[in-house]
ZADRENTI-346464 format. One record per residue: residue number from 1; residue in one letter; x, y, z of N, C-alpha, C, O in turn. Coordinates in nm, 2 decimals, always signed. Atoms other than C-alpha are relative to their C-alpha. Layout:
% ZADRENTI-346464
<NUM, A, <X, Y, Z>, <X, Y, Z>, <X, Y, Z>, <X, Y, Z>>
...
This chain:
% ZADRENTI-346464
<1, M, <+0.08, +0.09, -0.11>, <+8.33, +5.10, +10.27>, <-0.17, +0.09, -0.02>, <-0.22, +0.18, +0.05>>
<2, P, <+0.16, -0.04, +0.00>, <+7.97, +5.20, +10.22>, <-0.06, +0.02, +0.12>, <-0.10, -0.07, +0.20>>
<3, P, <+0.09, -0.06, -0.14>, <+7.81, +5.36, +10.50>, <-0.14, -0.08, +0.03>, <-0.23, -0.06, -0.03>>
<4, N, <+0.09, +0.07, +0.01>, <+7.57, +5.09, +10.65>, <-0.06, +0.06, +0.12>, <-0.17, +0.00, +0.16>>
<5, V, <+0.06, -0.10, -0.15>, <+7.50, +5.35, +10.98>, <-0.01, +0.12, -0.05>, <+0.08, +0.19, -0.08>>
<6, L, <+0.08, -0.13, -0.01>, <+7.32, +5.61, +10.95>, <+0.01, +0.10, +0.13>, <-0.07, +0.08, +0.22>>
<7, V, <+0.03, -0.02, -0.17>, <+7.39, +5.84, +11.28>, <-0.02, +0.19, -0.02>, <+0.05, +0.28, -0.07>>
<8, V, <+0.04, -0.11, -0.01>, <+7.16, +6.12, +11.33>, <-0.01, +0.05, +0.13>, <-0.07, +0.00, +0.22>>
<9, G, <+0.01, -0.08, -0.15>, <+7.21, +6.38, +11.62>, <+0.06, +0.16, +0.01>, <+0.17, +0.21, -0.03>>
<10, G, <-0.07, -0.13, +0.00>, <+7.22, +6.75, +11.70>, <+0.11, +0.04, +0.10>, <+0.13, +0.16, +0.12>>
<11, D, <-0.02, -0.02, -0.10>, <+7.43, +6.70, +11.98>, <+0.14, -0.03, -0.05>, <+0.15, -0.15, -0.03>>
<12, A, <-0.10, +0.05, +0.05>, <+7.83, +6.66, +11.80>, <+0.07, -0.12, +0.06>, <+0.09, -0.23, +0.02>>
<13, Q, <-0.02, +0.13, -0.14>, <+7.96, +6.47, +12.13>, <-0.04, -0.06, -0.02>, <+0.05, -0.13, -0.07>>
<14, V, <+0.09, +0.13, +0.00>, <+7.70, +6.20, +12.12>, <+0.01, -0.05, -0.13>, <+0.04, -0.17, -0.14>>
<15, R, <-0.06, +0.04, +0.16>, <+7.76, +6.20, +11.72>, <+0.10, -0.13, +0.01>, <+0.10, -0.25, +0.00>>
<16, S, <-0.15, +0.05, +0.04>, <+8.10, +6.17, +11.71>, <+0.04, -0.13, +0.11>, <+0.12, -0.22, +0.08>>
<17, A, <-0.05, +0.19, -0.09>, <+8.12, +5.87, +12.04>, <-0.10, -0.07, -0.11>, <-0.02, -0.15, -0.16>>
<18, A, <+0.10, +0.16, +0.06>, <+7.81, +5.62, +11.80>, <+0.12, +0.01, -0.14>, <+0.13, -0.10, -0.19>>
<19, V, <+0.00, +0.02, +0.12>, <+8.02, +5.72, +11.47>, <+0.12, -0.04, +0.08>, <+0.07, +0.03, +0.16>>
<20, A, <-0.06, +0.03, -0.11>, <+8.31, +5.61, +11.70>, <+0.02, -0.14, -0.02>, <+0.11, -0.18, -0.09>>
<21, V, <+0.04, +0.12, +0.00>, <+8.21, +5.27, +11.76>, <-0.08, -0.08, -0.08>, <-0.10, -0.20, -0.06>>
<22, I, <+0.00, +0.12, +0.11>, <+8.07, +5.15, +11.46>, <+0.16, -0.01, -0.12>, <+0.21, -0.10, -0.19>>
<23, E, <-0.13, +0.07, +0.08>, <+8.37, +5.23, +11.29>, <+0.08, -0.05, +0.06>, <+0.16, -0.11, +0.00>>
<24, D, <-0.12, +0.12, -0.09>, <+8.59, +5.06, +11.57>, <-0.07, -0.15, -0.08>, <+0.02, -0.23, -0.13>>
<25, A, <+0.06, +0.09, +0.05>, <+8.36, +4.80, +11.42>, <-0.02, -0.03, -0.12>, <-0.13, -0.07, -0.18>>
<26, H, <+0.02, -0.01, +0.15>, <+8.44, +4.81, +11.10>, <-0.10, +0.02, -0.15>, <-0.11, -0.02, -0.27>>
<27, I, <+0.15, -0.01, +0.13>, <+8.12, +4.92, +10.93>, <+0.03, +0.10, -0.04>, <+0.12, +0.16, +0.00>>
<28, G, <+0.02, -0.17, +0.06>, <+8.03, +5.23, +10.71>, <-0.07, +0.01, +0.08>, <-0.15, -0.06, +0.16>>
<29, C, <+0.11, -0.11, -0.14>, <+7.89, +5.52, +10.90>, <+0.03, +0.10, -0.10>, <+0.12, +0.10, -0.19>>
<30, S, <+0.12, -0.15, +0.08>, <+7.71, +5.85, +10.76>, <+0.04, +0.08, +0.13>, <+0.11, +0.03, +0.22>>
<31, A, <+0.12, -0.09, -0.09>, <+7.58, +6.14, +11.00>, <-0.01, +0.11, -0.05>, <+0.07, +0.18, -0.12>>
<32, A, <+0.07, -0.13, +0.06>, <+7.37, +6.39, +10.95>, <-0.02, +0.03, +0.10>, <+0.01, -0.05, +0.20>>
<33, V, <-0.02, -0.08, -0.14>, <+7.28, +6.67, +11.21>, <-0.11, -0.03, +0.02>, <-0.14, -0.06, +0.14>>
<34, S, <+0.14, -0.08, -0.07>, <+6.89, +6.72, +11.18>, <-0.04, -0.16, -0.10>, <+0.03, -0.23, -0.17>>
<35, A, <+0.11, +0.10, +0.09>, <+6.59, +6.47, +11.03>, <-0.01, +0.11, -0.14>, <-0.06, +0.08, -0.25>>
<36, E, <+0.04, -0.02, +0.18>, <+6.57, +6.69, +10.74>, <+0.14, -0.05, -0.12>, <+0.12, -0.10, -0.23>>
<37, D, <-0.12, +0.06, +0.07>, <+6.96, +6.61, +10.63>, <-0.01, -0.15, +0.01>, <+0.02, -0.21, -0.09>>
<38, A, <+0.00, +0.15, +0.01>, <+6.92, +6.27, +10.70>, <-0.10, -0.05, -0.11>, <-0.06, -0.13, -0.19>>
<39, L, <+0.08, +0.05, +0.09>, <+6.61, +6.22, +10.51>, <+0.05, +0.03, -0.15>, <+0.02, -0.05, -0.24>>
<40, A, <-0.02, -0.01, +0.16>, <+6.77, +6.40, +10.20>, <+0.15, -0.14, -0.05>, <+0.16, -0.22, -0.14>>
<41, Y, <-0.08, +0.07, +0.00>, <+7.08, +6.22, +10.26>, <-0.02, -0.15, -0.03>, <+0.06, -0.21, -0.11>>
<42, L, <+0.12, +0.14, +0.03>, <+6.83, +5.88, +10.25>, <+0.02, -0.03, -0.17>, <+0.08, -0.11, -0.23>>
<43, R, <+0.01, -0.03, +0.09>, <+6.73, +6.00, +9.95>, <+0.06, -0.05, -0.15>, <+0.01, -0.08, -0.25>>
<44, E, <-0.14, +0.02, +0.11>, <+7.07, +5.93, +9.74>, <+0.06, -0.11, +0.07>, <+0.15, -0.15, +0.01>>
<45, H, <-0.08, +0.14, +0.00>, <+7.19, +5.64, +9.90>, <-0.02, -0.11, +0.11>, <+0.06, -0.17, +0.17>>
<46, A, <+0.09, +0.05, -0.09>, <+6.92, +5.48, +10.13>, <+0.02, -0.16, -0.03>, <-0.01, -0.25, +0.06>>
<47, P, <-0.01, +0.13, +0.02>, <+7.04, +5.13, +9.90>, <+0.16, -0.03, +0.15>, <+0.19, -0.14, +0.18>>
<48, D, <-0.05, +0.02, -0.05>, <+7.28, +5.14, +10.12>, <+0.06, -0.03, +0.16>, <+0.16, -0.07, +0.22>>
<49, V, <-0.02, -0.04, -0.18>, <+7.21, +5.20, +10.45>, <-0.07, -0.13, +0.11>, <-0.18, -0.15, +0.17>>
<50, Q, <+0.09, +0.12, -0.17>, <+7.11, +4.92, +10.72>, <-0.07, +0.04, +0.10>, <-0.18, +0.00, +0.12>>
<51, L, <+0.04, -0.06, -0.17>, <+7.07, +5.11, +11.06>, <+0.01, +0.11, -0.01>, <+0.11, +0.16, -0.06>>
<52, I, <-0.03, -0.14, -0.01>, <+6.98, +5.45, +11.12>, <-0.03, -0.01, +0.14>, <-0.09, -0.09, +0.20>>
<53, F, <-0.05, +0.03, -0.10>, <+7.10, +5.58, +11.43>, <-0.01, +0.11, +0.04>, <+0.09, +0.18, +0.02>>
<54, T, <-0.01, -0.13, +0.00>, <+6.95, +5.91, +11.58>, <-0.13, -0.01, +0.12>, <-0.20, -0.10, +0.16>>
<55, S, <+0.01, -0.05, -0.17>, <+6.85, +6.13, +11.93>, <-0.13, -0.01, -0.04>, <-0.16, -0.01, -0.17>>
<56, F, <+0.11, -0.06, +0.01>, <+6.50, +6.16, +11.97>, <-0.02, +0.18, -0.05>, <-0.07, +0.22, -0.16>>
<57, E, <+0.00, -0.14, +0.00>, <+6.53, +6.54, +12.01>, <+0.12, +0.07, -0.14>, <+0.23, +0.06, -0.10>>
<58, L, <-0.04, -0.02, +0.07>, <+6.66, +6.68, +11.66>, <-0.04, +0.16, -0.04>, <-0.15, +0.21, -0.05>>
<59, P, <-0.02, -0.17, +0.07>, <+6.77, +7.06, +11.54>, <-0.14, -0.04, -0.12>, <-0.15, -0.15, -0.18>>
<60, G, <+0.09, -0.04, +0.08>, <+6.46, +7.15, +11.31>, <-0.17, -0.04, +0.01>, <-0.22, -0.05, +0.13>>
<61, R, <+0.11, +0.02, -0.09>, <+6.09, +7.06, +11.30>, <-0.04, -0.16, +0.02>, <-0.14, -0.20, +0.06>>
<62, L, <+0.08, +0.21, -0.01>, <+6.09, +6.62, +11.29>, <+0.13, -0.03, +0.10>, <+0.25, +0.01, +0.11>>
<63, D, <-0.08, +0.08, -0.14>, <+6.24, +6.45, +11.57>, <+0.05, -0.14, -0.11>, <+0.04, -0.17, -0.22>>
<64, G, <-0.09, +0.17, +0.00>, <+6.42, +6.09, +11.56>, <-0.12, -0.09, -0.11>, <-0.13, -0.15, -0.22>>
<65, V, <+0.10, +0.19, +0.02>, <+6.09, +5.87, +11.57>, <-0.05, +0.04, -0.13>, <-0.08, -0.04, -0.22>>
<66, D, <+0.05, -0.04, +0.13>, <+5.96, +6.16, +11.24>, <+0.11, -0.12, -0.13>, <+0.07, -0.21, -0.21>>
<67, V, <-0.11, +0.07, +0.08>, <+6.31, +6.01, +11.06>, <-0.02, -0.17, -0.07>, <+0.00, -0.20, -0.18>>
<68, A, <+0.05, +0.12, +0.03>, <+6.19, +5.62, +11.12>, <-0.13, -0.04, -0.06>, <-0.14, -0.15, -0.11>>
<69, R, <+0.07, +0.04, -0.01>, <+5.84, +5.66, +11.08>, <-0.07, +0.03, -0.24>, <-0.16, +0.00, -0.31>>
<70, V, <-0.08, -0.04, +0.14>, <+5.99, +5.81, +10.70>, <-0.02, -0.13, -0.09>, <-0.10, -0.19, -0.17>>
<71, A, <-0.05, +0.18, +0.02>, <+6.19, +5.47, +10.68>, <-0.12, -0.05, -0.04>, <-0.15, -0.05, -0.16>>
<72, A, <-0.03, +0.13, -0.02>, <+5.99, +5.21, +10.77>, <-0.11, +0.02, -0.11>, <-0.16, -0.08, -0.14>>
<73, L, <+0.05, -0.03, +0.13>, <+5.76, +5.39, +10.44>, <+0.02, +0.01, -0.12>, <-0.05, +0.01, -0.22>>
<74, R, <-0.07, -0.03, +0.16>, <+6.04, +5.43, +10.17>, <+0.02, -0.08, +0.05>, <-0.07, -0.15, +0.04>>
<75, W, <-0.11, +0.10, -0.03>, <+6.26, +5.21, +10.31>, <+0.01, -0.08, +0.06>, <+0.11, -0.08, +0.13>>
<76, P, <+0.00, +0.04, -0.10>, <+6.16, +4.94, +10.51>, <+0.10, -0.08, -0.02>, <+0.04, -0.18, -0.07>>
<77, W, <-0.13, +0.11, -0.06>, <+6.45, +4.73, +10.55>, <+0.12, +0.12, +0.12>, <+0.19, +0.10, +0.22>>
<78, I, <-0.06, -0.10, -0.12>, <+6.61, +5.01, +10.74>, <-0.05, -0.03, +0.13>, <-0.17, -0.04, +0.12>>
<79, R, <+0.01, +0.07, -0.12>, <+6.59, +4.89, +11.10>, <+0.10, +0.16, +0.04>, <+0.20, +0.19, -0.02>>
<80, V, <+0.02, -0.13, -0.10>, <+6.60, +5.26, +11.36>, <+0.04, -0.03, +0.13>, <-0.03, -0.12, +0.17>>
<81, L, <-0.09, -0.02, -0.11>, <+6.80, +5.29, +11.67>, <-0.07, +0.14, +0.02>, <-0.03, +0.23, -0.06>>
<82, V, <+0.05, -0.10, -0.06>, <+6.60, +5.56, +11.82>, <+0.07, +0.04, +0.21>, <+0.01, -0.02, +0.30>>
<83, T, <+0.00, +0.02, -0.16>, <+6.76, +5.68, +12.22>, <-0.01, +0.16, +0.00>, <+0.00, +0.25, -0.08>>
<84, S, <+0.15, -0.10, -0.06>, <+6.57, +5.93, +12.44>, <+0.04, -0.03, +0.15>, <+0.03, -0.14, +0.20>>
<85, G, <-0.01, -0.01, -0.06>, <+6.66, +6.05, +12.72>, <-0.11, -0.01, +0.10>, <-0.11, -0.03, +0.23>>
<86, G, <+0.17, -0.01, -0.08>, <+6.27, +6.08, +12.83>, <-0.07, -0.13, +0.00>, <-0.05, -0.24, -0.04>>
<87, A, <+0.04, +0.15, +0.01>, <+6.04, +5.88, +12.91>, <-0.02, -0.08, -0.13>, <-0.02, -0.03, -0.24>>
<88, R, <+0.05, +0.12, +0.13>, <+5.96, +5.52, +12.71>, <-0.06, +0.12, -0.12>, <-0.10, +0.23, -0.11>>
<89, L, <+0.05, -0.06, +0.17>, <+5.86, +5.63, +12.36>, <-0.03, -0.06, -0.03>, <+0.02, -0.17, -0.07>>
<90, R, <+0.11, +0.10, +0.06>, <+5.55, +5.52, +12.25>, <-0.06, +0.01, -0.16>, <-0.03, +0.08, -0.25>>
<91, D, <+0.06, -0.01, +0.14>, <+5.34, +5.43, +11.97>, <+0.16, +0.05, -0.16>, <+0.18, +0.15, -0.23>>
<92, L, <-0.16, -0.06, +0.10>, <+5.71, +5.40, +11.74>, <-0.07, -0.15, -0.09>, <-0.14, -0.25, -0.06>>
<93, P, <+0.06, +0.06, +0.13>, <+5.65, +5.23, +11.41>, <+0.11, -0.11, +0.09>, <+0.18, -0.08, +0.19>>
<94, S, <-0.01, +0.16, +0.04>, <+5.76, +4.83, +11.36>, <+0.17, +0.05, +0.04>, <+0.23, +0.05, +0.15>>
<95, N, <-0.13, -0.03, +0.04>, <+6.11, +4.97, +11.24>, <+0.08, +0.01, +0.08>, <+0.19, -0.01, +0.04>>
<96, V, <-0.08, -0.07, -0.04>, <+6.24, +5.09, +11.55>, <+0.00, -0.08, +0.12>, <-0.08, -0.17, +0.15>>
<97, I, <-0.09, +0.05, -0.08>, <+6.43, +4.99, +11.83>, <+0.02, +0.14, +0.13>, <+0.09, +0.24, +0.12>>
<98, F, <-0.08, -0.13, -0.15>, <+6.46, +5.22, +12.22>, <+0.09, -0.03, +0.04>, <+0.08, -0.14, +0.09>>
<99, L, <-0.07, +0.07, -0.07>, <+6.78, +5.22, +12.34>, <+0.04, +0.16, +0.08>, <+0.07, +0.25, +0.01>>
<100, P, <+0.06, -0.12, -0.07>, <+6.77, +5.53, +12.66>, <+0.12, +0.07, -0.03>, <+0.22, +0.00, -0.07>>
<101, S, <-0.09, -0.11, -0.03>, <+7.00, +5.84, +12.68>, <+0.17, -0.03, +0.05>, <+0.27, +0.03, +0.01>>
<102, D, <-0.14, +0.02, -0.11>, <+7.31, +5.69, +12.90>, <+0.05, -0.13, -0.12>, <+0.12, -0.22, -0.07>>
<103, W, <-0.07, +0.17, +0.03>, <+7.40, +5.39, +12.63>, <+0.13, +0.05, +0.03>, <+0.16, +0.16, +0.06>>
<104, D, <-0.14, +0.01, +0.03>, <+7.76, +5.30, +12.63>, <+0.06, -0.08, -0.09>, <+0.02, -0.19, -0.11>>
<105, R, <-0.09, +0.14, +0.12>, <+7.98, +5.12, +12.37>, <-0.05, -0.15, -0.01>, <-0.06, -0.22, -0.11>>
<106, A, <+0.05, +0.17, +0.06>, <+7.86, +4.79, +12.46>, <-0.11, -0.02, +0.00>, <-0.15, -0.14, -0.01>>
<107, D, <+0.18, +0.04, +0.05>, <+7.48, +4.87, +12.43>, <+0.00, +0.03, -0.15>, <-0.08, -0.03, -0.22>>
<108, L, <+0.07, +0.02, +0.15>, <+7.50, +4.99, +12.08>, <+0.10, -0.06, -0.08>, <+0.06, -0.06, -0.20>>
<109, Q, <-0.04, +0.14, +0.02>, <+7.72, +4.75, +11.98>, <-0.05, -0.12, +0.02>, <-0.06, -0.20, -0.08>>
<110, A, <+0.12, +0.06, -0.03>, <+7.50, +4.53, +12.14>, <-0.08, -0.08, -0.13>, <-0.09, -0.19, -0.18>>
<111, Q, <+0.10, -0.10, +0.08>, <+7.25, +4.72, +11.93>, <+0.01, -0.08, -0.14>, <-0.07, -0.13, -0.21>>
<112, I, <-0.01, -0.01, +0.18>, <+7.42, +4.68, +11.61>, <+0.01, -0.15, +0.02>, <-0.11, -0.19, +0.01>>
<113, S, <-0.02, +0.15, +0.00>, <+7.50, +4.29, +11.65>, <-0.13, +0.00, +0.00>, <-0.18, +0.05, -0.10>>
<114, W, <+0.16, +0.01, -0.03>, <+7.12, +4.23, +11.75>, <-0.04, +0.01, -0.17>, <-0.07, -0.10, -0.21>>
<115, V, <+0.05, -0.05, +0.09>, <+7.03, +4.39, +11.41>, <+0.05, -0.07, -0.05>, <-0.02, -0.15, -0.11>>
<116, G, <-0.04, +0.05, +0.12>, <+7.29, +4.23, +11.22>, <+0.07, +0.06, -0.09>, <+0.14, +0.00, -0.17>>
<117, V, <-0.13, -0.08, +0.08>, <+7.48, +4.56, +11.04>, <+0.09, -0.10, +0.02>, <+0.11, -0.14, +0.13>>
<118, T, <-0.17, +0.04, +0.03>, <+7.80, +4.37, +10.92>, <+0.02, +0.08, -0.10>, <-0.05, +0.13, -0.19>>
<119, A, <-0.06, -0.05, +0.10>, <+8.01, +4.51, +10.75>, <+0.09, -0.01, -0.14>, <+0.18, +0.05, -0.20>>
<120, N, <-0.02, +0.06, +0.15>, <+8.02, +4.34, +10.45>, <-0.16, -0.06, -0.10>, <-0.20, -0.18, -0.11>>
<121, A, <+0.16, +0.08, -0.06>, <+7.62, +4.33, +10.33>, <-0.02, -0.01, -0.15>, <-0.13, -0.04, -0.19>>
<122, S, <+0.02, -0.10, +0.14>, <+7.71, +4.44, +9.94>, <-0.12, -0.09, -0.07>, <-0.23, -0.08, -0.13>>
<123, E, <+0.26, +0.08, +0.10>, <+7.44, +4.14, +9.82>, <-0.09, +0.02, +0.06>, <-0.19, +0.01, -0.01>>
<124, S, <+0.10, -0.09, -0.05>, <+7.23, +4.28, +10.02>, <-0.04, +0.13, -0.07>, <-0.15, +0.13, -0.13>>
<125, Q, <-0.07, -0.09, +0.03>, <+7.33, +4.60, +9.94>, <-0.04, +0.04, -0.19>, <-0.14, +0.10, -0.23>>
<126, Q, <+0.11, +0.09, +0.14>, <+7.27, +4.48, +9.55>, <-0.13, +0.01, -0.03>, <-0.18, +0.10, -0.09>>
<127, Q, <+0.18, +0.03, +0.00>, <+6.89, +4.32, +9.60>, <-0.02, +0.15, +0.01>, <-0.08, +0.19, -0.09>>
<128, R, <+0.05, -0.10, -0.06>, <+6.85, +4.67, +9.76>, <-0.04, +0.12, -0.13>, <-0.15, +0.17, -0.16>>
<129, R, <-0.02, -0.10, +0.11>, <+6.98, +4.91, +9.48>, <-0.13, -0.04, -0.07>, <-0.23, +0.03, -0.07>>
<130, T, <+0.05, +0.02, +0.12>, <+6.81, +4.73, +9.21>, <-0.15, +0.08, +0.07>, <-0.20, +0.18, +0.01>>
<131, A, <+0.16, -0.04, -0.05>, <+6.44, +4.80, +9.43>, <-0.03, +0.05, +0.01>, <-0.15, +0.03, +0.01>>
<132, A, <+0.00, -0.12, -0.07>, <+6.49, +5.12, +9.53>, <-0.01, +0.12, -0.13>, <-0.01, +0.24, -0.11>>
């Protein structure tokens, strides 16, 4: 199953919880610890990715909004769900959806459904591969 969602976060417990929710929906998923790891992954696999679920704060020099900005420029079809416990984030790219860090299973499932991530996205993935 292609990884339709990329989960990015430094907190292993939060990352694992998000992966579990996504996999329970029978959607392919991959994970990265840092923004740098996520961008390296996307350089190879972006045509398969429909959504990035990322924490705002990440280990390394870049944060989740930096990932969203790069994705908006290089892979405009990818939506980004940024979660943060701090104040509401400002100046977000148009591909970003904000989710408070106290999210639960139902919140993440609703956002995945709203964005339109599906378990079977092979046609749109093939179109992205030819465009990339």
